[in-house]
C-alpha positions in Angstrom: 0.0 0.0 0.0 1.3 3.4 -0.9 1.3 6.4 1.3 2.1 10.0 0.7 5.4 11.0 2.2 8.3 13.3 1.3 12.0 12.5 1.1 13.6 15.2 3.1 17.3 16.0 3.9 18.0 17.9 7.1 21.5 19.2 6.4 24.0 20.1 9.0 21.8 18.8 11.8 23.4 16.5 14.4 20.6 17.1 17.0 17.9 15.6 14.8 15.5 18.1 16.2 13.7 18.7 12.9 14.3 15.2 11.6 12.4 13.6 14.5 9.4 15.9 14.0 9.4 15.0 10.3 9.6 11.3 11.1 6.7 11.6 13.5 4.7 12.9 10.6 5.6 9.9 8.5 8.1 11.5 6.2 11.3 9.8 5.0 13.6 12.3 6.7 17.4 12.0 7.3 19.8 14.3 9.2 23.3 14.8 7.9 26.4 16.2 9.6 30.1 15.4 9.9 29.4 14.9 13.6 27.6 11.8 15.0 24.0 12.5 15.8 23.0 13.3 19.4 19.3 12.8 18.7 19.3 9.0 19.4 18.6 7.8 15.9 21.8 6.9 14.0 19.6 4.9 11.5 18.3 8.2 10.3 21.6 9.9 10.1 24.3 10.4 7.4 27.6 11.1 9.2 29.4 12.5 6.2 29.8 15.5 4.0 26.4 16.7 3.0 27.5 17.1 -0.6 28.1 13.4 -0.8 24.3 12.8 -0.3 22.7 15.9 -1.6 21.9 14.3 -5.0 19.9 11.4 -3.7 16.6 12.7 -5.1 15.3 14.8 -2.2 11.9 16.5 -2.4 13.0 19.1 0.2 16.1 20.2 2.1 16.1 22.1 5.4 19.7 23.3 6.0 21.5 24.7 9.0 24.9 25.6 7.7 27.7 26.6 10.2 27.5 30.3 11.1 30.7 30.6 13.0 32.3 32.8 10.3 29.1 34.5 9.1 27.2 35.7 12.2 27.2 39.3 13.1 27.7 38.3 16.7 31.3 37.6 15.8 31.9 40.7 13.7 34.9 41.7 15.8 36.8 38.7 14.2 35.6 39.4 10.6 38.8 41.2 9.5 41.0 38.2 10.4 38.5 35.7 9.0 38.3 37.6 5.7 42.1 37.7 5.5 42.6 34.0 6.1 39.7 32.9 3.9 37.5 31.3 6.6 34.6 33.7 6.0 34.7 33.0 2.2 34.6 29.3 2.9 31.5 29.8 5.0 29.9 31.9 2.2 30.8 29.3 -0.4 29.3 26.5 1.7 26.1 28.4 2.3 25.7 29.2 -1.4 26.4 25.7 -2.5 23.4 24.6 -0.4 21.3 27.5 -1.7 22.0 26.5 -5.3 21.4 22.7 -4.8 19.2 21.1 -7.4 16.3 20.5 -5.0 12.8 21.8 -5.5 12.1 23.1 -2.0 14.9 24.5 0.2 15.0 26.3 3.5 18.3 27.6 4.9 18.6 28.8 8.5 21.3 31.1 9.9 21.5 34.0 12.4 21.7 37.6 11.3 25.0 38.0 9.5 26.8 38.6 6.3 24.6 36.5 4.1 22.0 39.2 4.0 24.4 41.2 1.8 26.6 38.4 0.3 23.5 36.6 -0.9 20.2 38.4 -0.3 18.0 39.5 2.6 16.3 36.6 4.3 12.6 35.9 3.5 11.8 36.2 7.2 13.4 36.5 10.7 11.7 34.5 13.4 12.1 34.1 17.2 11.6 31.1 19.5 9.1 33.0 21.6 6.8 33.1 18.5 6.6 29.3 18.7 6.1 28.6 22.4 9.7 28.7 23.7 10.5 31.5 26.2 13.7 32.5 24.5 15.1 35.2 22.1 17.3 34.2 19.2 16.9 36.0 15.9 16.8 33.4 13.2 16.9 34.1 9.5 15.2 31.9 6.9 16.0 31.9 3.2 13.2 30.0 1.4 12.8 28.5 -2.1 9.3 27.3 -3.0 8.3 27.2 0.7 6.0 29.6 2.7 7.0 31.8 5.5 6.4 30.1 8.9 3.4 31.3 10.8 3.6 31.9 14.6 2.0 29.1 16.6 2.2 30.2 20.2 3.5 33.7 21.2 5.0 33.7 24.7 7.3 36.1 26.6 10.9 36.5 25.6 12.3 34.7 28.6 15.0 35.8 31.1 18.2 37.7 30.4 21.6 37.5 32.1 23.0 41.0 32.8 26.7 41.6 33.2 29.5 44.2 32.9 31.9 43.7 30.0 35.7 43.9 30.4 35.4 47.5 29.0 32.9 48.4 31.8 29.9 48.4 29.5 26.6 47.0 30.8 25.4 44.2 28.6 22.9 41.4 28.7 22.3 38.1 26.9 19.4 35.6 26.7 19.6 33.3 29.7 19.5 30.2 27.5 22.6 31.4 25.8 24.4 32.2 29.1 23.6 28.7 30.4 24.9 27.1 27.1 28.2 29.0 27.5 28.4 27.7 31.1 27.7 24.1 30.1 30.1 24.0 27.2 33.6 22.7 27.9 35.1 23.1 24.4 34.7 25.6 21.5 32.9 22.8 19.6 30.4 22.3 22.4 29.8 26.1 22.5 29.1 26.1 18.8 26.8 23.2 19.0 24.8 24.6 22.0 24.7 28.0 20.4 23.2 26.7 17.2 20.4 24.6 18.8 17.0 24.6 17.1 14.3 25.2 19.6 11.6 22.6 19.7 8.7 24.9 18.7 10.5 26.1 15.6 11.5 22.5 14.7 7.9 21.4 15.0 6.6 24.4 12.9 9.2 23.7 10.2 8.1 20.0 10.0 4.4 20.6 10.1 4.0 23.8 8.1 6.4 23.1 5.3 5.2 19.6 4.6 1.5 20.4 4.8 2.0 23.2 2.3 3.4 20.9 -0.4 0.7 20.2 -3.0 2.5 17.7 -5.3 3.9 14.8 -3.3 5.9 11.9 -4.6 4.5 8.4 -3.8 6.9 5.9 -2.2 6.3 2.3 -1.6 
């Protein structure tokens, strides 16, 4: 018996946050990352270069390319990263995903250089628009997919206030402060910082698949 389901690649996702919601809806979704998955389902995970699997006939790709060299939060390091080529490598990786031969594509990244190096994002969303009490400006670049609609608007959550080394009063979202405290290595900080909140992951899975009108049939 045949059933309607989409074949979806979730690129650069070791957490499997979106993949698990897609699987729960019955879709043939796979995460892909050079890191082993932490989501508990290695049978749904390609631990390899995404460009080694990107031509496997996907109906949709939801991608979370690394933002370390692209995000405005690290602008103080841009000069060095431009000089040594790291930023250009990040741009090239992002653009290779954006230009993939897949009908429907969503690319997620924080506010950063891609708004000028590529184009402005189709929308900027926040976790608190989808039921998570947290603030994290998240840009989405979309190809043949609709903008996400808010599902549950809550408050923005707590903030941690501190004085910088230069004596300037600053604050950061509490979830981010706790992530920095929990991380023991730069890689862990990067992984925790790039987490996809559950409300957003659920919205991506439900809204983007329900919007698709023409669905391939799989055995």
